[in-house]
N, CA, C and O atoms as CSV, one atom per row, in Angstrom:
chain,resi,resn,atom,element,x,y,z
A,1,MET,N,N,170.641,128.218,-45.925
A,1,MET,CA,C,171.335,127.979,-46.733
A,1,MET,C,C,173.057,128.655,-46.566
A,1,MET,O,O,173.274,129.715,-45.979
A,2,THR,N,N,174.057,127.877,-47.149
A,2,THR,CA,C,175.454,128.386,-46.532
A,2,THR,C,C,175.989,129.263,-47.541
A,2,THR,O,O,175.925,128.809,-48.684
A,3,ASP,N,N,176.467,130.333,-47.416
A,3,ASP,CA,C,177.198,131.639,-47.889
A,3,ASP,C,C,178.082,130.768,-48.900
A,3,ASP,O,O,178.545,129.827,-48.256
A,4,ALA,N,N,178.429,130.727,-50.027
A,4,ALA,CA,C,179.395,130.121,-50.975
A,4,ALA,C,C,180.710,130.644,-50.640
A,4,ALA,O,O,181.677,129.900,-50.476
A,5,LYS,N,N,180.777,132.170,-50.513
A,5,LYS,CA,C,182.316,132.799,-49.995
A,5,LYS,C,C,182.749,132.222,-48.783
A,5,LYS,O,O,183.913,131.823,-48.744
A,6,THR,N,N,181.785,132.059,-47.438
A,6,THR,CA,C,182.306,131.771,-46.403
A,6,THR,C,C,182.560,129.878,-46.379
A,6,THR,O,O,183.397,129.371,-45.633
A,7,HIS,N,N,181.901,129.259,-47.085
A,7,HIS,CA,C,182.163,127.869,-47.292
A,7,HIS,C,C,183.575,127.609,-48.066
A,7,HIS,O,O,184.368,126.753,-47.675
A,8,ASP,N,N,183.805,128.422,-49.188
A,8,ASP,CA,C,184.984,128.009,-49.880
A,8,ASP,C,C,186.078,128.791,-49.389
A,8,ASP,O,O,187.052,128.796,-50.141
A,9,GLN,N,N,186.223,129.706,-47.928
A,9,GLN,CA,C,187.148,130.082,-47.532
A,9,GLN,C,C,188.036,128.875,-46.586
A,9,GLN,O,O,189.244,128.832,-46.353
A,10,SER,N,N,187.122,128.099,-46.228
A,10,SER,CA,C,187.675,126.847,-45.323
A,10,SER,C,C,188.566,126.235,-46.201
A,10,SER,O,O,189.326,125.543,-45.525
A,11,TYR,N,N,188.887,126.146,-47.620
A,11,TYR,CA,C,189.602,125.430,-48.401
A,11,TYR,C,C,190.890,126.320,-48.931
A,11,TYR,O,O,191.843,125.769,-49.483
A,12,GLN,N,N,190.836,127.623,-48.730
A,12,GLN,CA,C,191.642,128.219,-49.036
A,12,GLN,C,C,192.922,128.026,-48.339
A,12,GLN,O,O,192.891,127.901,-47.115
A,13,GLY,N,N,194.060,127.987,-48.974
A,13,GLY,CA,C,195.476,127.770,-48.205
A,13,GLY,C,C,195.371,126.661,-47.368
A,13,GLY,O,O,195.825,126.676,-46.224
A,14,SER,N,N,194.674,125.476,-47.972
A,14,SER,CA,C,194.537,124.251,-47.235
A,14,SER,C,C,195.899,123.330,-47.728
A,14,SER,O,O,196.473,123.609,-48.781
A,15,PHE,N,N,196.300,122.330,-46.951
A,15,PHE,CA,C,197.303,121.410,-47.434
A,15,PHE,C,C,196.888,120.186,-47.146
A,15,PHE,O,O,195.763,120.093,-46.654
A,16,PHE,N,N,197.683,118.941,-47.378
A,16,PHE,CA,C,197.005,117.559,-47.389
A,16,PHE,C,C,197.937,116.958,-46.739
A,16,PHE,O,O,199.068,117.443,-46.704
A,17,ALA,N,N,197.570,115.566,-45.987
A,17,ALA,CA,C,198.255,114.470,-45.507
A,17,ALA,C,C,197.767,113.306,-46.136
A,17,ALA,O,O,196.635,113.202,-46.608
A,18,LEU,N,N,198.901,112.169,-46.136
A,18,LEU,CA,C,198.612,110.794,-46.634
A,18,LEU,C,C,198.747,110.045,-45.492
A,18,LEU,O,O,199.766,110.161,-44.811
A,19,GLU,N,N,197.771,109.212,-45.154
A,19,GLU,CA,C,197.883,108.498,-43.956
A,19,GLU,C,C,197.447,106.781,-44.354
A,19,GLU,O,O,196.551,106.446,-45.128
A,20,ILE,N,N,198.046,106.182,-43.849
A,20,ILE,CA,C,198.179,104.608,-44.463
A,20,ILE,C,C,198.021,103.656,-43.167
A,20,ILE,O,O,198.915,103.481,-42.340
A,21,ASP,N,N,196.746,103.075,-43.125
A,21,ASP,CA,C,196.687,102.409,-41.648
A,21,ASP,C,C,196.600,103.232,-40.308
A,21,ASP,O,O,197.060,102.824,-39.242
A,22,ALA,N,N,195.887,104.571,-40.498
A,22,ALA,CA,C,195.982,105.591,-39.536
A,22,ALA,C,C,197.586,106.129,-38.956
A,22,ALA,O,O,197.865,106.553,-37.835
A,23,LEU,N,N,198.330,105.974,-39.936
A,23,LEU,CA,C,199.912,106.580,-39.710
A,23,LEU,C,C,200.042,107.525,-40.631
A,23,LEU,O,O,199.896,107.157,-41.797
A,24,THR,N,N,200.305,108.778,-40.404
A,24,THR,CA,C,200.613,109.772,-41.370
A,24,THR,C,C,201.874,109.710,-41.809
A,24,THR,O,O,202.841,109.853,-41.061
A,25,LEU,N,N,201.968,109.450,-43.298
A,25,LEU,CA,C,203.363,109.340,-44.003
A,25,LEU,C,C,203.778,110.494,-44.605
A,25,LEU,O,O,205.000,110.612,-44.697
A,26,ALA,N,N,203.039,111.463,-45.083
A,26,ALA,CA,C,203.440,112.451,-45.819
A,26,ALA,C,C,202.327,113.868,-45.827
A,26,ALA,O,O,201.096,113.889,-45.814
A,27,TRP,N,N,203.174,114.814,-45.851
A,27,TRP,CA,C,202.425,116.273,-46.093
A,27,TRP,C,C,202.821,116.653,-47.271
A,27,TRP,O,O,203.937,116.508,-47.770
A,28,PHE,N,N,201.560,117.315,-47.866
A,28,PHE,CA,C,201.860,117.890,-49.272
A,28,PHE,C,C,200.872,119.158,-49.536
A,28,PHE,O,O,199.911,119.375,-48.799
A,29,THR,N,N,201.155,119.868,-50.507
A,29,THR,CA,C,200.260,120.766,-51.080
A,29,THR,C,C,199.467,120.622,-52.273
A,29,THR,O,O,198.512,121.357,-52.527
A,30,GLY,N,N,199.895,119.597,-53.066
A,30,GLY,CA,C,198.842,119.564,-54.066
A,30,GLY,C,C,198.743,117.881,-54.260
A,30,GLY,O,O,199.618,117.056,-54.000
A,31,CYS,N,N,197.415,117.655,-54.791
A,31,CYS,CA,C,196.969,116.080,-54.896
A,31,CYS,C,C,195.908,116.318,-56.312
A,31,CYS,O,O,195.010,117.137,-56.501
A,32,SER,N,N,196.315,115.504,-56.948
A,32,SER,CA,C,195.136,115.372,-58.218
A,32,SER,C,C,194.902,113.877,-58.546
A,32,SER,O,O,195.516,112.874,-58.181
A,33,GLY,N,N,193.787,114.043,-59.375
A,33,GLY,CA,C,193.585,112.673,-59.961
A,33,GLY,C,C,192.754,111.646,-59.093
A,33,GLY,O,O,192.679,110.456,-59.396
A,34,LEU,N,N,192.075,112.258,-57.879
A,34,LEU,CA,C,191.409,111.332,-56.986
A,34,LEU,C,C,189.840,110.992,-57.621
A,34,LEU,O,O,188.995,111.887,-57.652
A,35,SER,N,N,189.554,109.654,-58.104
A,35,SER,CA,C,188.727,109.041,-58.828
A,35,SER,C,C,188.681,107.950,-58.501
A,35,SER,O,O,189.475,107.433,-57.715
A,36,LEU,N,N,187.493,107.243,-59.186
A,36,LEU,CA,C,187.250,106.047,-58.825
A,36,LEU,C,C,186.193,105.526,-60.367
A,36,LEU,O,O,185.110,105.974,-60.746
A,37,GLU,N,N,186.925,104.611,-60.860
A,37,GLU,CA,C,186.516,103.901,-62.263
A,37,GLU,C,C,186.639,102.449,-62.152
A,37,GLU,O,O,187.563,101.931,-61.526
A,38,PHE,N,N,185.591,101.685,-62.835
A,38,PHE,CA,C,185.682,100.493,-62.656
A,38,PHE,C,C,185.809,99.691,-64.307
A,38,PHE,O,O,185.221,100.160,-65.281
A,39,ASP,N,N,186.530,98.644,-64.370
A,39,ASP,CA,C,186.831,98.018,-65.883
A,39,ASP,C,C,186.319,96.726,-65.556
A,39,ASP,O,O,186.498,96.110,-64.506
A,40,VAL,N,N,185.471,96.275,-66.852
A,40,VAL,CA,C,184.964,94.956,-66.739
A,40,VAL,C,C,186.182,94.067,-67.007
A,40,VAL,O,O,186.879,94.346,-67.983
A,41,THR,N,N,186.540,92.910,-66.152
A,41,THR,CA,C,187.450,91.953,-66.377
A,41,THR,C,C,186.695,90.578,-66.404
A,41,THR,O,O,185.756,90.221,-65.693
A,42,THR,N,N,187.372,89.865,-67.449
A,42,THR,CA,C,186.765,88.418,-67.676
A,42,THR,C,C,187.791,87.393,-67.250
A,42,THR,O,O,188.870,87.400,-67.843
A,43,PHE,N,N,187.600,86.611,-66.395
A,43,PHE,CA,C,188.254,85.490,-65.955
A,43,PHE,C,C,188.113,84.151,-66.668
A,43,PHE,O,O,187.025,83.594,-66.519
A,44,LYS,N,N,188.970,83.580,-67.370
A,44,LYS,CA,C,188.919,82.250,-67.934
A,44,LYS,C,C,189.137,81.183,-66.904
A,44,LYS,O,O,188.743,80.048,-67.174
A,45,GLU,N,N,189.774,81.439,-65.649
A,45,GLU,CA,C,189.809,80.414,-64.713
A,45,GLU,C,C,190.101,80.995,-63.147
A,45,GLU,O,O,190.746,82.034,-63.008
A,46,VAL,N,N,189.724,80.455,-62.305
A,46,VAL,CA,C,189.918,80.950,-61.084
A,46,VAL,C,C,191.456,80.380,-60.409
A,46,VAL,O,O,191.628,79.170,-60.262
A,47,VAL,N,N,192.459,81.314,-60.050
A,47,VAL,CA,C,193.570,81.212,-59.298
A,47,VAL,C,C,193.548,81.266,-57.852
A,47,VAL,O,O,193.075,82.273,-57.324
A,48,ASP,N,N,194.060,80.180,-57.031
A,48,ASP,CA,C,193.967,80.564,-55.697
A,48,ASP,C,C,195.594,81.039,-55.359
A,48,ASP,O,O,196.606,80.385,-55.613
A,49,ALA,N,N,195.507,82.357,-54.719
A,49,ALA,CA,C,196.828,82.953,-54.317
A,49,ALA,C,C,197.610,82.248,-53.170
A,49,ALA,O,O,196.797,81.709,-52.419
A,50,GLU,N,N,198.713,82.083,-52.819
A,50,GLU,CA,C,199.370,81.431,-51.839
A,50,GLU,C,C,198.977,82.628,-50.742
A,50,GLU,O,O,198.225,82.235,-49.849
A,51,LYS,N,N,199.272,83.668,-50.694
A,51,LYS,CA,C,198.970,84.668,-49.583
A,51,LYS,C,C,197.969,85.621,-50.020
A,51,LYS,O,O,197.961,86.061,-51.169
A,52,PRO,N,N,197.074,85.971,-49.080
A,52,PRO,CA,C,196.249,87.250,-49.559
A,52,PRO,C,C,196.877,88.434,-49.732
A,52,PRO,O,O,197.880,88.760,-49.098
A,53,THR,N,N,196.260,89.203,-50.685
A,53,THR,CA,C,196.914,90.674,-51.275
A,53,THR,C,C,196.944,91.448,-49.850
A,53,THR,O,O,196.040,91.352,-49.019
A,54,PRO,N,N,197.937,92.110,-49.713
A,54,PRO,CA,C,198.011,93.097,-48.325
A,54,PRO,C,C,197.481,94.381,-48.744
A,54,PRO,O,O,198.221,95.359,-48.842
A,55,TYR,N,N,196.190,94.433,-49.007
A,55,TYR,CA,C,195.467,95.836,-48.925
A,55,TYR,C,C,195.603,96.580,-47.816
A,55,TYR,O,O,195.651,96.095,-46.685
A,56,LYS,N,N,195.669,97.757,-48.070
A,56,LYS,CA,C,195.765,98.956,-47.195
A,56,LYS,C,C,194.690,99.708,-46.982
A,56,LYS,O,O,193.957,99.655,-47.970
A,57,THR,N,N,194.209,100.474,-46.027
A,57,THR,CA,C,193.245,101.551,-45.956
A,57,THR,C,C,194.346,102.490,-45.712
A,57,THR,O,O,195.388,102.361,-45.068
A,58,ALA,N,N,193.769,103.649,-46.511
A,58,ALA,CA,C,194.356,104.923,-46.696
A,58,ALA,C,C,193.559,106.107,-46.629
A,58,ALA,O,O,192.350,105.914,-46.756
A,59,SER,N,N,194.050,107.625,-46.412
A,59,SER,CA,C,193.074,108.508,-46.507
A,59,SER,C,C,194.269,109.555,-46.996
A,59,SER,O,O,195.487,109.424,-46.872
A,60,ILE,N,N,193.541,110.594,-47.569
A,60,ILE,CA,C,193.946,111.883,-48.146
A,60,ILE,C,C,193.129,112.744,-47.325
A,60,ILE,O,O,191.906,112.780,-47.464
A,61,VAL,N,N,193.901,113.609,-46.268
A,61,VAL,CA,C,193.303,114.399,-45.204
A,61,VAL,C,C,193.545,115.747,-45.857
A,61,VAL,O,O,194.545,116.006,-46.527
A,62,LEU,N,N,192.478,116.644,-45.589
A,62,LEU,CA,C,192.567,118.057,-46.096
A,62,LEU,C,C,192.447,118.830,-44.674
A,62,LEU,O,O,191.620,118.673,-43.775
A,63,TYR,N,N,193.724,119.857,-44.788
A,63,TYR,CA,C,193.592,120.490,-43.395
A,63,TYR,C,C,193.271,121.942,-43.659
A,63,TYR,O,O,193.465,122.352,-44.803
A,64,ASP,N,N,192.763,122.844,-42.660
A,64,ASP,CA,C,192.951,123.809,-43.207
A,64,ASP,C,C,194.065,124.956,-42.531
A,64,ASP,O,O,194.694,124.519,-41.567
A,65,ARG,N,N,194.314,126.139,-42.876
A,65,ARG,CA,C,195.740,127.058,-42.430
A,65,ARG,C,C,195.907,126.757,-40.919
A,65,ARG,O,O,197.063,126.785,-40.497
A,66,LEU,N,N,194.946,126.482,-40.076
A,66,LEU,CA,C,195.311,126.339,-38.779
A,66,LEU,C,C,195.425,124.911,-38.075
A,66,LEU,O,O,195.307,124.626,-36.883
A,67,GLN,N,N,195.740,123.952,-39.384
A,67,GLN,CA,C,195.885,122.445,-39.052
A,67,GLN,C,C,194.855,121.771,-38.499
A,67,GLN,O,O,195.064,120.750,-37.845
A,68,THR,N,N,193.465,122.324,-38.720
A,68,THR,CA,C,192.242,121.531,-38.431
A,68,THR,C,C,191.691,120.643,-39.417
A,68,THR,O,O,191.330,121.120,-40.493
A,69,GLU,N,N,191.580,119.415,-39.189
A,69,GLU,CA,C,190.779,118.622,-40.396
A,69,GLU,C,C,189.584,119.115,-40.714
A,69,GLU,O,O,188.702,119.396,-39.903
A,70,ILE,N,N,189.510,119.266,-42.237
A,70,ILE,CA,C,188.214,119.831,-42.758
A,70,ILE,C,C,187.506,118.751,-43.600
A,70,ILE,O,O,186.328,118.851,-43.944
A,71,ALA,N,N,188.186,117.867,-43.862
A,71,ALA,CA,C,187.659,116.815,-44.781
A,71,ALA,C,C,188.793,115.655,-45.162
A,71,ALA,O,O,190.022,115.619,-45.098
A,72,ARG,N,N,187.785,114.748,-45.581
A,72,ARG,CA,C,189.057,113.488,-45.793
A,72,ARG,C,C,188.505,112.678,-47.022
A,72,ARG,O,O,187.311,112.413,-47.162
A,73,PHE,N,N,189.700,112.237,-48.077
A,73,PHE,CA,C,189.028,111.012,-48.810
A,73,PHE,C,C,189.460,109.859,-48.178
A,73,PHE,O,O,190.658,109.806,-47.902
A,74,SER,N,N,188.552,108.667,-47.808
A,74,SER,CA,C,189.037,107.331,-47.345
A,74,SER,C,C,189.312,106.598,-48.505
A,74,SER,O,O,188.494,106.909,-49.371
A,75,LEU,N,N,190.201,105.665,-48.938
A,75,LEU,CA,C,190.738,104.838,-49.965
A,75,LEU,C,C,190.547,103.713,-49.166
A,75,LEU,O,O,191.144,103.731,-48.089
A,76,LYS,N,N,189.599,102.362,-49.523
A,76,LYS,CA,C,189.483,101.111,-49.061
A,76,LYS,C,C,190.430,100.251,-49.929
A,76,LYS,O,O,190.804,100.602,-51.048
A,77,ALA,N,N,190.804,99.050,-49.298
A,77,ALA,CA,C,191.693,98.206,-50.332
A,77,ALA,C,C,192.455,98.560,-51.312
A,77,ALA,O,O,192.338,98.106,-52.450
A,78,CYS,N,N,193.385,99.483,-50.927
A,78,CYS,CA,C,194.207,100.168,-51.881
A,78,CYS,C,C,195.693,99.436,-51.698
A,78,CYS,O,O,196.036,98.560,-50.904
A,79,TRP,N,N,196.375,100.068,-52.645
A,79,TRP,CA,C,197.733,99.440,-53.079
A,79,TRP,C,C,198.625,100.327,-53.877
A,79,TRP,O,O,198.003,100.797,-54.830
A,80,PRO,N,N,199.961,100.752,-53.818
A,80,PRO,CA,C,200.896,101.415,-54.477
A,80,PRO,C,C,200.995,100.697,-55.935
A,80,PRO,O,O,201.194,99.500,-56.141
A,81,SER,N,N,200.800,101.771,-56.933
A,81,SER,CA,C,200.882,100.909,-58.255
A,81,SER,C,C,202.097,101.706,-59.093
A,81,SER,O,O,202.636,101.178,-60.066
A,82,LYS,N,N,202.458,103.011,-58.616
A,82,LYS,CA,C,203.544,103.659,-59.377
A,82,LYS,C,C,204.397,104.595,-58.553
A,82,LYS,O,O,203.614,105.184,-57.808
A,83,MET,N,N,205.513,104.971,-58.355
A,83,MET,CA,C,206.116,105.735,-57.922
A,83,MET,C,C,207.272,106.599,-58.602
A,83,MET,O,O,208.265,105.977,-58.981
A,84,SER,N,N,207.234,107.823,-58.767
A,84,SER,CA,C,208.387,108.471,-59.630
A,84,SER,C,C,208.913,109.898,-58.672
A,84,SER,O,O,208.272,110.582,-57.874
A,85,VAL,N,N,210.085,109.980,-59.051
A,85,VAL,CA,C,210.823,111.327,-58.464
A,85,VAL,C,C,211.309,111.992,-59.564
A,85,VAL,O,O,211.702,111.428,-60.585
A,86,SER,N,N,211.291,113.242,-59.369
A,86,SER,CA,C,211.778,114.287,-60.405
A,86,SER,C,C,213.252,113.954,-60.507
A,86,SER,O,O,213.791,113.202,-59.694
A,87,ASP,N,N,214.013,114.620,-61.692
A,87,ASP,CA,C,215.213,114.224,-62.107
A,87,ASP,C,C,216.065,114.955,-61.019
A,87,ASP,O,O,215.595,116.007,-60.584
A,88,LEU,N,N,217.382,114.476,-60.479
A,88,LEU,CA,C,218.047,114.818,-59.524
A,88,LEU,C,C,219.437,115.480,-60.154
A,88,LEU,O,O,219.906,114.948,-61.160
A,89,SER,N,N,220.019,116.495,-59.642
A,89,SER,CA,C,221.233,117.102,-60.226
A,89,SER,C,C,221.620,117.811,-58.838
A,89,SER,O,O,220.849,118.305,-58.016
A,90,SER,N,N,223.094,117.724,-58.795
A,90,SER,CA,C,223.741,118.405,-57.785
A,90,SER,C,C,223.821,119.866,-57.876
A,90,SER,O,O,223.718,120.600,-56.893
A,91,GLY,N,N,224.036,120.335,-59.262
A,91,GLY,CA,C,224.113,121.692,-59.771
A,91,GLY,C,C,222.896,122.247,-59.919
A,91,GLY,O,O,222.828,123.261,-60.613
A,92,SER,N,N,221.690,121.716,-59.310
A,92,SER,CA,C,220.307,122.446,-59.592
A,92,SER,C,C,219.675,122.601,-58.300
A,92,SER,O,O,219.626,121.677,-57.488
A,93,ASP,N,N,219.141,123.870,-58.073
A,93,ASP,CA,C,218.472,124.191,-56.971
A,93,ASP,C,C,216.827,123.820,-56.855
A,93,ASP,O,O,216.095,124.079,-55.900
A,94,ASP,N,N,216.420,123.050,-58.272
A,94,ASP,CA,C,215.084,122.828,-58.468
A,94,ASP,C,C,214.697,121.976,-57.176
A,94,ASP,O,O,215.457,121.166,-56.645
A,95,VAL,N,N,213.381,122.282,-56.742
A,95,VAL,CA,C,212.629,121.247,-55.755
A,95,VAL,C,C,212.294,119.832,-56.243
A,95,VAL,O,O,211.818,119.610,-57.356
A,96,MET,N,N,212.561,118.942,-55.379
A,96,MET,CA,C,212.615,117.612,-55.981
A,96,MET,C,C,210.986,117.174,-55.725
A,96,MET,O,O,210.495,117.245,-54.598
A,97,VAL,N,N,210.310,116.772,-56.761
A,97,VAL,CA,C,208.948,116.038,-56.844
A,97,VAL,C,C,208.875,114.632,-56.897
A,97,VAL,O,O,209.377,113.932,-57.776
A,98,GLU,N,N,208.105,114.172,-55.733
A,98,GLU,CA,C,207.806,112.725,-55.729
A,98,GLU,C,C,206.481,112.587,-56.191
A,98,GLU,O,O,205.704,113.514,-55.963
A,99,GLU,N,N,206.056,111.511,-56.848
A,99,GLU,CA,C,204.852,111.388,-57.049
A,99,GLU,C,C,204.499,109.836,-56.966
A,99,GLU,O,O,205.256,108.964,-57.392
A,100,LEU,N,N,203.207,109.579,-56.342
A,100,LEU,CA,C,203.016,108.272,-56.181
A,100,LEU,C,C,201.597,107.965,-56.481
A,100,LEU,O,O,200.728,108.817,-56.299
A,101,THR,N,N,201.314,106.719,-56.958
A,101,THR,CA,C,200.171,106.447,-57.771
A,101,THR,C,C,199.443,105.197,-56.890
A,101,THR,O,O,199.962,104.085,-56.787
A,102,ILE,N,N,198.279,105.533,-56.334
A,102,ILE,CA,C,197.456,104.442,-55.376
A,102,ILE,C,C,196.593,103.960,-56.188
A,102,ILE,O,O,195.993,104.791,-56.869
A,103,GLN,N,N,196.308,102.746,-56.349
A,103,GLN,CA,C,194.918,102.229,-56.962
A,103,GLN,C,C,194.115,101.799,-55.587
A,103,GLN,O,O,194.746,101.493,-54.575
A,104,HIS,N,N,192.832,101.800,-55.626
A,104,HIS,CA,C,191.837,101.672,-54.649
A,104,HIS,C,C,190.580,101.260,-55.257
A,104,HIS,O,O,190.134,101.558,-56.365
A,105,GLU,N,N,189.967,100.351,-54.131
A,105,GLU,CA,C,188.756,99.721,-54.647
A,105,GLU,C,C,187.468,100.461,-54.223
A,105,GLU,O,O,186.393,100.090,-54.694
A,106,PHE,N,N,187.530,101.494,-53.352
A,106,PHE,CA,C,186.560,102.099,-52.866
A,106,PHE,C,C,187.109,103.759,-52.327
A,106,PHE,O,O,188.145,103.964,-51.694
A,107,LEU,N,N,186.320,104.598,-52.679
A,107,LEU,CA,C,186.706,106.259,-52.349
A,107,LEU,C,C,185.476,106.664,-51.509
A,107,LEU,O,O,184.333,106.241,-51.679
A,108,ASP,N,N,185.714,107.176,-50.968
A,108,ASP,CA,C,184.581,107.931,-49.608
A,108,ASP,C,C,185.001,109.298,-49.237
A,108,ASP,O,O,186.090,109.461,-48.687
A,109,TRP,N,N,184.230,110.277,-49.493
A,109,TRP,CA,C,184.417,111.750,-49.155
A,109,TRP,C,C,183.829,111.899,-47.996
A,109,TRP,O,O,182.604,111.780,-47.990
A,110,VAL,N,N,184.501,112.183,-46.769
A,110,VAL,CA,C,183.846,112.253,-45.537
A,110,VAL,C,C,184.153,113.632,-45.121
A,110,VAL,O,O,185.296,113.999,-45.392
A,111,LYS,N,N,183.445,114.412,-44.570
A,111,LYS,CA,C,183.666,115.699,-43.822
A,111,LYS,C,C,183.288,115.317,-42.221
A,111,LYS,O,O,182.387,114.544,-41.895
A,112,PRO,N,N,184.114,115.979,-41.375
A,112,PRO,CA,C,183.880,115.866,-39.980
A,112,PRO,C,C,182.654,116.771,-39.424
A,112,PRO,O,O,182.363,116.749,-38.228
């Protein structure tokens, strides 16, 4: 049986990275809203697209304080649906916050 205190220590002070198609694009200290939910969709007719949807494979990777990967959320068939940036002002020293919403069809929690 794993001691809860020892187990939780590996997540203290952790930080995260976003990988898309195995390329690390961003490092960050907070991430929220990782979930998977299905809505029922009814189609009246079938439409053939000219080009296939360019889905990507992405991962939210968790690292410990020593930059060792401790876990990852693998996102399959994903695409960006929203991006926003905090207000910008030359007279402010506030930190700029970027927010990216990624839709996905599959979520897998993987621990190395």
